[in-house]
BAKEDREN-231103 format. One record per atom (N, C-alpha, C, O): residue number from 0; residue in three letters; chain; atom name; x, y, z. Coordinates in steps of 0.2 Angstrom, whole numbers, plus 2048, in hexadecimal, padded with zeros to 3 digits. Last residue first. Layout:
residues N
+-----+-----+----+----+------+-------+-----+
:   i :  aa : ch : at : east : north :  up :
+-----+-----+----+----+------+-------+-----+
: NUM : Ala :  A : CA :    X :     Y :   Z :
...
+-----+-----+----+----+------+-------+-----+
end
This chain:
residues 75
+-----+-----+----+----+------+-------+-----+
:   i :  aa : ch : at : east : north :  up :
+-----+-----+----+----+------+-------+-----+
:  74 : Ala :  A :  N :  5BD :   E06 : 392 :
:  74 : Ala :  A : CA :  5C4 :   E07 : 393 :
:  74 : Ala :  A :  C :  5C8 :   E02 : 38E :
:  74 : Ala :  A :  O :  5CE :   E03 : 38E :
:  73 : Gly :  A :  N :  5B1 :   E02 : 38F :
:  73 : Gly :  A : CA :  5B2 :   E09 : 38C :
:  73 : Gly :  A :  C :  5BB :   E09 : 38D :
:  73 : Gly :  A :  O :  5BE :   E0C : 389 :
:  72 : Ala :  A :  N :  5AF :   DF8 : 399 :
:  72 : Ala :  A : CA :  5AE :   DF7 : 391 :
:  72 : Ala :  A :  C :  5B1 :   DFD : 38D :
:  72 : Ala :  A :  O :  5B3 :   DFC : 387 :
:  71 : Leu :  A :  N :  5B0 :   DFF : 3A4 :
:  71 : Leu :  A : CA :  5B5 :   DFA : 3A2 :
:  71 : Leu :  A :  C :  5B5 :   DF9 : 39C :
:  71 : Leu :  A :  O :  5BA :   DFA : 399 :
:  70 : Phe :  A :  N :  5A3 :   E06 : 3A4 :
:  70 : Phe :  A : CA :  5AA :   E08 : 3A5 :
:  70 : Phe :  A :  C :  5B0 :   E06 : 3A2 :
:  70 : Phe :  A :  O :  5B4 :   E08 : 39E :
:  69 : Leu :  A :  N :  59A :   DFC : 3A4 :
:  69 : Leu :  A : CA :  59A :   E01 : 39E :
:  69 : Leu :  A :  C :  5A1 :   E04 : 39D :
:  69 : Leu :  A :  O :  5A4 :   E04 : 398 :
:  68 : Glu :  A :  N :  59D :   DF5 : 3B0 :
:  68 : Glu :  A : CA :  59E :   DF0 : 3A9 :
:  68 : Glu :  A :  C :  59E :   DF6 : 3A4 :
:  68 : Glu :  A :  O :  5A2 :   DF5 : 39F :
:  67 : Phe :  A :  N :  59B :   DFE : 3B9 :
:  67 : Phe :  A : CA :  5A1 :   DFC : 3B8 :
:  67 : Phe :  A :  C :  5A1 :   DF9 : 3B1 :
:  67 : Phe :  A :  O :  5A6 :   DFA : 3AD :
:  66 : Val :  A :  N :  58C :   E00 : 3B6 :
:  66 : Val :  A : CA :  590 :   E06 : 3B5 :
:  66 : Val :  A :  C :  597 :   E03 : 3B3 :
:  66 : Val :  A :  O :  59A :   E04 : 3AE :
:  65 : Leu :  A :  N :  588 :   DF2 : 3B9 :
:  65 : Leu :  A : CA :  586 :   DF5 : 3B2 :
:  65 : Leu :  A :  C :  58C :   DFB : 3B1 :
:  65 : Leu :  A :  O :  58F :   DFC : 3AC :
:  64 : Ser :  A :  N :  58B :   DF2 : 3C7 :
:  64 : Ser :  A : CA :  58F :   DED : 3C2 :
:  64 : Ser :  A :  C :  58E :   DF0 : 3BB :
:  64 : Ser :  A :  O :  592 :   DEF : 3B7 :
:  63 : Met :  A :  N :  581 :   DFC : 3CC :
:  63 : Met :  A : CA :  589 :   DFE : 3CC :
:  63 : Met :  A :  C :  58D :   DF9 : 3C8 :
:  63 : Met :  A :  O :  591 :   DFB : 3C4 :
:  62 : Pro :  A :  N :  576 :   DF6 : 3CA :
:  62 : Pro :  A : CA :  578 :   DFB : 3C6 :
:  62 : Pro :  A :  C :  57F :   DFE : 3C6 :
:  62 : Pro :  A :  O :  581 :   E02 : 3C2 :
:  61 : Val :  A :  N :  579 :   DEA : 3D3 :
:  61 : Val :  A : CA :  576 :   DEA : 3CC :
:  61 : Val :  A :  C :  578 :   DEF : 3C8 :
:  61 : Val :  A :  O :  57B :   DEE : 3C3 :
:  60 : Ala :  A :  N :  57B :   DF0 : 3E1 :
:  60 : Ala :  A : CA :  581 :   DED : 3DC :
:  60 : Ala :  A :  C :  580 :   DEC : 3D5 :
:  60 : Ala :  A :  O :  584 :   DED : 3D1 :
:  59 : His :  A :  N :  570 :   DF4 : 3E7 :
:  59 : His :  A : CA :  573 :   DF8 : 3E4 :
:  59 : His :  A :  C :  579 :   DF7 : 3E0 :
:  59 : His :  A :  O :  57C :   DFB : 3DC :
:  58 : Phe :  A :  N :  56B :   DE6 : 3E9 :
:  58 : Phe :  A : CA :  567 :   DE9 : 3E4 :
:  58 : Phe :  A :  C :  56C :   DF0 : 3E1 :
:  58 : Phe :  A :  O :  56C :   DF1 : 3DB :
:  57 : Gly :  A :  N :  574 :   DE4 : 3F3 :
:  57 : Gly :  A : CA :  574 :   DE0 : 3EC :
:  57 : Gly :  A :  C :  571 :   DE2 : 3E7 :
:  57 : Gly :  A :  O :  572 :   DE0 : 3E2 :
:  56 : Cys :  A :  N :  571 :   DED : 3FD :
:  56 : Cys :  A : CA :  578 :   DEC : 3FA :
:  56 : Cys :  A :  C :  578 :   DE9 : 3F3 :
:  56 : Cys :  A :  O :  57B :   DEC : 3EE :
:  55 : Val :  A :  N :  564 :   DE8 : 400 :
:  55 : Val :  A : CA :  565 :   DEF : 3FD :
:  55 : Val :  A :  C :  56C :   DF0 : 3F9 :
:  55 : Val :  A :  O :  56D :   DF2 : 3F4 :
:  54 : Ala :  A :  N :  567 :   DDB : 405 :
:  54 : Ala :  A : CA :  563 :   DDC : 3FF :
:  54 : Ala :  A :  C :  564 :   DE3 : 3FB :
:  54 : Ala :  A :  O :  566 :   DE4 : 3F5 :
:  53 : Met :  A :  N :  56E :   DE1 : 412 :
:  53 : Met :  A : CA :  572 :   DDC : 40C :
:  53 : Met :  A :  C :  56E :   DDC : 405 :
:  53 : Met :  A :  O :  571 :   DDC : 400 :
:  52 : Tyr :  A :  N :  563 :   DE7 : 417 :
:  52 : Tyr :  A : CA :  569 :   DEA : 415 :
:  52 : Tyr :  A :  C :  56E :   DE7 : 410 :
:  52 : Tyr :  A :  O :  570 :   DE9 : 40B :
:  51 : Ser :  A :  N :  55C :   DDB : 419 :
:  51 : Ser :  A : CA :  55A :   DE1 : 415 :
:  51 : Ser :  A :  C :  55F :   DE5 : 413 :
:  51 : Ser :  A :  O :  55F :   DE6 : 40D :
:  50 : Pro :  A :  N :  563 :   DD3 : 422 :
:  50 : Pro :  A : CA :  562 :   DD1 : 41C :
:  50 : Pro :  A :  C :  55F :   DD6 : 417 :
:  50 : Pro :  A :  O :  55F :   DD5 : 411 :
:  49 : Ile :  A :  N :  563 :   DDD : 42D :
:  49 : Ile :  A : CA :  569 :   DDA : 42A :
:  49 : Ile :  A :  C :  569 :   DD8 : 422 :
:  49 : Ile :  A :  O :  56E :   DD9 : 41E :
:  48 : Lys :  A :  N :  556 :   DE0 : 431 :
:  48 : Lys :  A : CA :  55B :   DE5 : 42E :
:  48 : Lys :  A :  C :  560 :   DE2 : 42B :
:  48 : Lys :  A :  O :  562 :   DE5 : 426 :
:  47 : Gly :  A :  N :  54C :   DD1 : 430 :
:  47 : Gly :  A : CA :  54D :   DD8 : 432 :
:  47 : Gly :  A :  C :  552 :   DDC : 42D :
:  47 : Gly :  A :  O :  552 :   DDC : 427 :
:  46 : Arg :  A :  N :  551 :   DC1 : 433 :
:  46 : Arg :  A : CA :  54C :   DC5 : 42F :
:  46 : Arg :  A :  C :  54E :   DCC : 433 :
:  46 : Arg :  A :  O :  552 :   DCD : 438 :
:  45 : Leu :  A :  N :  559 :   DB1 : 431 :
:  45 : Leu :  A : CA :  55A :   DB8 : 434 :
:  45 : Leu :  A :  C :  554 :   DBD : 430 :
:  45 : Leu :  A :  O :  554 :   DBC : 429 :
:  44 : Gly :  A :  N :  55A :   DA3 : 430 :
:  44 : Gly :  A : CA :  554 :   DA5 : 432 :
:  44 : Gly :  A :  C :  554 :   DAD : 433 :
:  44 : Gly :  A :  O :  54F :   DAF : 437 :
:  43 : Thr :  A :  N :  566 :   D9D : 42D :
:  43 : Thr :  A : CA :  567 :   DA2 : 433 :
:  43 : Thr :  A :  C :  560 :   DA3 : 434 :
:  43 : Thr :  A :  O :  55E :   DA3 : 43A :
:  42 : Val :  A :  N :  563 :   D98 : 420 :
:  42 : Val :  A : CA :  567 :   D95 : 425 :
:  42 : Val :  A :  C :  566 :   D99 : 42C :
:  42 : Val :  A :  O :  564 :   D95 : 431 :
:  41 : Leu :  A :  N :  55D :   DA3 : 419 :
:  41 : Leu :  A : CA :  559 :   D9D : 41A :
:  41 : Leu :  A :  C :  55D :   D99 : 41F :
:  41 : Leu :  A :  O :  559 :   D95 : 423 :
:  40 : Arg :  A :  N :  566 :   DAE : 419 :
:  40 : Arg :  A : CA :  55F :   DAE : 41B :
:  40 : Arg :  A :  C :  55D :   DA7 : 41D :
:  40 : Arg :  A :  O :  55B :   DA5 : 423 :
:  39 : Phe :  A :  N :  570 :   DA8 : 412 :
:  39 : Phe :  A : CA :  571 :   DAA : 418 :
:  39 : Phe :  A :  C :  56A :   DAB : 41C :
:  39 : Phe :  A :  O :  569 :   DA9 : 422 :
:  38 : Ala :  A :  N :  56B :   DA5 : 405 :
:  38 : Ala :  A : CA :  56D :   D9F : 409 :
:  38 : Ala :  A :  C :  56E :   DA1 : 411 :
:  38 : Ala :  A :  O :  56C :   D9E : 415 :
:  37 : Leu :  A :  N :  568 :   DB0 : 401 :
:  37 : Leu :  A : CA :  563 :   DAC : 402 :
:  37 : Leu :  A :  C :  565 :   DA8 : 407 :
:  37 : Leu :  A :  O :  561 :   DA6 : 40C :
:  36 : Leu :  A :  N :  576 :   DB7 : 400 :
:  36 : Leu :  A : CA :  571 :   DBA : 405 :
:  36 : Leu :  A :  C :  56B :   DB5 : 406 :
:  36 : Leu :  A :  O :  569 :   DB5 : 40C :
:  35 : Val :  A :  N :  57B :   DAE : 3F7 :
:  35 : Val :  A : CA :  57E :   DAD : 3FE :
:  35 : Val :  A :  C :  578 :   DB0 : 403 :
:  35 : Val :  A :  O :  577 :   DAD : 408 :
:  34 : Leu :  A :  N :  574 :   DB1 : 3ED :
:  34 : Leu :  A : CA :  574 :   DAA : 3EE :
:  34 : Leu :  A :  C :  575 :   DAA : 3F6 :
:  34 : Leu :  A :  O :  572 :   DA7 : 3FA :
:  33 : Tyr :  A :  N :  578 :   DBF : 3EB :
:  33 : Tyr :  A : CA :  571 :   DBD : 3ED :
:  33 : Tyr :  A :  C :  570 :   DB6 : 3EF :
:  33 : Tyr :  A :  O :  56B :   DB5 : 3F2 :
:  32 : Phe :  A :  N :  585 :   DBC : 3E8 :
:  32 : Phe :  A : CA :  584 :   DC0 : 3EE :
:  32 : Phe :  A :  C :  57C :   DBE : 3EF :
:  32 : Phe :  A :  O :  57B :   DBC : 3F5 :
:  31 : Val :  A :  N :  584 :   DB6 : 3DB :
:  31 : Val :  A : CA :  587 :   DB2 : 3E1 :
:  31 : Val :  A :  C :  585 :   DB6 : 3E8 :
:  31 : Val :  A :  O :  584 :   DB3 : 3ED :
:  30 : Trp :  A :  N :  57F :   DC0 : 3D4 :
:  30 : Trp :  A : CA :  57B :   DBB : 3D5 :
:  30 : Trp :  A :  C :  57D :   DB6 : 3DC :
:  30 : Trp :  A :  O :  57A :   DB4 : 3E1 :
:  29 : Ile :  A :  N :  58A :   DC8 : 3D4 :
:  29 : Ile :  A : CA :  583 :   DCA : 3D7 :
:  29 : Ile :  A :  C :  580 :   DC5 : 3D9 :
:  29 : Ile :  A :  O :  57E :   DC5 : 3DF :
:  28 : Val :  A :  N :  594 :   DC0 : 3CE :
:  28 : Val :  A : CA :  596 :   DC4 : 3D4 :
:  28 : Val :  A :  C :  58F :   DC5 : 3D8 :
:  28 : Val :  A :  O :  58E :   DC3 : 3DE :
:  27 : Thr :  A :  N :  58D :   DC0 : 3C2 :
:  27 : Thr :  A : CA :  58E :   DBA : 3C6 :
:  27 : Thr :  A :  C :  591 :   DBC : 3CC :
:  27 : Thr :  A :  O :  58E :   DB8 : 3D1 :
:  26 : Pro :  A :  N :  58E :   DCE : 3BD :
:  26 : Pro :  A : CA :  587 :   DCA : 3BE :
:  26 : Pro :  A :  C :  589 :   DC5 : 3C3 :
:  26 : Pro :  A :  O :  585 :   DC4 : 3C8 :
:  25 : Phe :  A :  N :  59D :   DCF : 3BC :
:  25 : Phe :  A : CA :  598 :   DD3 : 3C1 :
:  25 : Phe :  A :  C :  591 :   DCF : 3C2 :
:  25 : Phe :  A :  O :  58F :   DCE : 3C8 :
:  24 : Val :  A :  N :  5A1 :   DC5 : 3B2 :
:  24 : Val :  A : CA :  5A3 :   DC5 : 3B9 :
:  24 : Val :  A :  C :  59E :   DC8 : 3BD :
:  24 : Val :  A :  O :  59D :   DC5 : 3C2 :
:  23 : Val :  A :  N :  59B :   DC8 : 3A5 :
:  23 : Val :  A : CA :  59B :   DC2 : 3A9 :
:  23 : Val :  A :  C :  59C :   DC2 : 3B0 :
:  23 : Val :  A :  O :  598 :   DBF : 3B3 :
:  22 : Arg :  A :  N :  5A0 :   DD5 : 3A3 :
:  22 : Arg :  A : CA :  59A :   DD3 : 3A1 :
:  22 : Arg :  A :  C :  597 :   DCB : 3A4 :
:  22 : Arg :  A :  O :  591 :   DCA : 3A5 :
:  21 : Pro :  A :  N :  5AE :   DD4 : 3A5 :
:  21 : Pro :  A : CA :  5AA :   DD7 : 3AA :
:  21 : Pro :  A :  C :  5A2 :   DD6 : 3A9 :
:  21 : Pro :  A :  O :  59E :   DD5 : 3AE :
:  20 : Ser :  A :  N :  5B5 :   DC4 : 3A2 :
:  20 : Ser :  A : CA :  5B3 :   DCB : 39E :
:  20 : Ser :  A :  C :  5AE :   DCE : 3A5 :
:  20 : Ser :  A :  O :  5AC :   DCB : 3A9 :
:  19 : Ala :  A :  N :  5B8 :   DB7 : 3A4 :
:  19 : Ala :  A : CA :  5BD :   DBC : 3A7 :
:  19 : Ala :  A :  C :  5BA :   DC2 : 3A6 :
:  19 : Ala :  A :  O :  5BC :   DC7 : 3A9 :
:  18 : Leu :  A :  N :  5B3 :   DB0 : 399 :
:  18 : Leu :  A : CA :  5B1 :   DAF : 39F :
:  18 : Leu :  A :  C :  5B3 :   DB4 : 3A5 :
:  18 : Leu :  A :  O :  5B1 :   DB5 : 3AB :
:  17 : Glu :  A :  N :  5B1 :   DB2 : 38A :
:  17 : Glu :  A : CA :  5B6 :   DB4 : 38E :
:  17 : Glu :  A :  C :  5B2 :   DB5 : 394 :
:  17 : Glu :  A :  O :  5AF :   DBA : 396 :
:  16 : Val :  A :  N :  5AB :   DA6 : 37E :
:  16 : Val :  A : CA :  5A8 :   DAB : 383 :
:  16 : Val :  A :  C :  5AE :   DAC : 389 :
:  16 : Val :  A :  O :  5B0 :   DA8 : 38C :
:  15 : Ala :  A :  N :  5AB :   DA5 : 36D :
:  15 : Ala :  A : CA :  5AD :   DA3 : 373 :
:  15 : Ala :  A :  C :  5AB :   DAA : 378 :
:  15 : Ala :  A :  O :  5AA :   DAF : 376 :
:  14 : Gly :  A :  N :  59D :   DA9 : 363 :
:  14 : Gly :  A : CA :  5A4 :   DA6 : 363 :
:  14 : Gly :  A :  C :  5A4 :   DA5 : 36C :
:  14 : Gly :  A :  O :  5A0 :   DA4 : 370 :
:  13 : His :  A :  N :  590 :   DB1 : 362 :
:  13 : His :  A : CA :  597 :   DB4 : 361 :
:  13 : His :  A :  C :  59D :   DAF : 361 :
:  13 : His :  A :  O :  5A2 :   DB1 : 35F :
:  12 : Lys :  A :  N :  586 :   DA7 : 364 :
:  12 : Lys :  A : CA :  585 :   DAD : 35F :
:  12 : Lys :  A :  C :  58D :   DAF : 35C :
:  12 : Lys :  A :  O :  58E :   DAE : 356 :
:  11 : Val :  A :  N :  58B :   D9D : 36C :
:  11 : Val :  A : CA :  588 :   D9C : 366 :
:  11 : Val :  A :  C :  589 :   DA1 : 362 :
:  11 : Val :  A :  O :  58B :   DA1 : 35C :
:  10 : Glu :  A :  N :  58E :   DA5 : 378 :
:  10 : Glu :  A : CA :  594 :   DA1 : 374 :
:  10 : Glu :  A :  C :  591 :   D9F : 36D :
:  10 : Glu :  A :  O :  595 :   D9F : 368 :
:   9 : His :  A :  N :  582 :   DAB : 37A :
:   9 : His :  A : CA :  588 :   DB0 : 378 :
:   9 : His :  A :  C :  58D :   DAB : 374 :
:   9 : His :  A :  O :  58F :   DAD : 36F :
:   8 : Leu :  A :  N :  57C :   DA0 : 37F :
:   8 : Leu :  A : CA :  579 :   DA3 : 379 :
:   8 : Leu :  A :  C :  57F :   DA8 : 376 :
:   8 : Leu :  A :  O :  580 :   DA8 : 370 :
:   7 : Val :  A :  N :  584 :   D9C : 38A :
:   7 : Val :  A : CA :  583 :   D98 : 385 :
:   7 : Val :  A :  C :  580 :   D9A : 37F :
:   7 : Val :  A :  O :  581 :   D97 : 37A :
:   6 : Ile :  A :  N :  583 :   DA8 : 392 :
:   6 : Ile :  A : CA :  589 :   DA7 : 391 :
:   6 : Ile :  A :  C :  589 :   DA2 : 38A :
:   6 : Ile :  A :  O :  58D :   DA2 : 386 :
:   5 : Gly :  A :  N :  573 :   DA7 : 394 :
:   5 : Gly :  A : CA :  576 :   DAD : 390 :
:   5 : Gly :  A :  C :  57E :   DAC : 38D :
:   5 : Gly :  A :  O :  580 :   DAE : 388 :
:   4 : Leu :  A :  N :  574 :   D9C : 39C :
:   4 : Leu :  A : CA :  570 :   D9B : 395 :
:   4 : Leu :  A :  C :  573 :   DA1 : 392 :
:   4 : Leu :  A :  O :  575 :   DA1 : 38C :
:   3 : Pro :  A :  N :  57A :   DA0 : 3A7 :
:   3 : Pro :  A : CA :  57D :   D9B : 3A3 :
:   3 : Pro :  A :  C :  57A :   D99 : 39C :
:   3 : Pro :  A :  O :  57D :   D97 : 397 :
:   2 : Leu :  A :  N :  571 :   DAB : 3AC :
:   2 : Leu :  A : CA :  578 :   DAC : 3AA :
:   2 : Leu :  A :  C :  57B :   DA5 : 3A7 :
:   2 : Leu :  A :  O :  580 :   DA7 : 3A3 :
:   1 : Gly :  A :  N :  565 :   DA4 : 3AD :
:   1 : Gly :  A : CA :  566 :   DA9 : 3A9 :
:   1 : Gly :  A :  C :  56C :   DAB : 3A7 :
:   1 : Gly :  A :  O :  56D :   DAB : 3A1 :
:   0 : Met :  A :  N :  566 :   D9C : 3B7 :
:   0 : Met :  A : CA :  564 :   D99 : 3B2 :
:   0 : Met :  A :  C :  566 :   D9E : 3AC :
:   0 : Met :  A :  O :  567 :   D9C : 3A6 :
+-----+-----+----+----+------+-------+-----+
end
């Protein structure tokens, strides 16, 4: 709910929203990853190492997306 709300509020405040910008793409990819992780755990009933490794990878993707966003914004 946060991403769509942020897009709408940005459009109201600043005008058109560029959906292909890194500020929209990276968080969307991370949220889709977490959605897949949740669905994977619910469907397979898998507990243990594999889902925990996937969660750690998703957690590390958040600061990496911030770094990539700042790097691409400066370019």
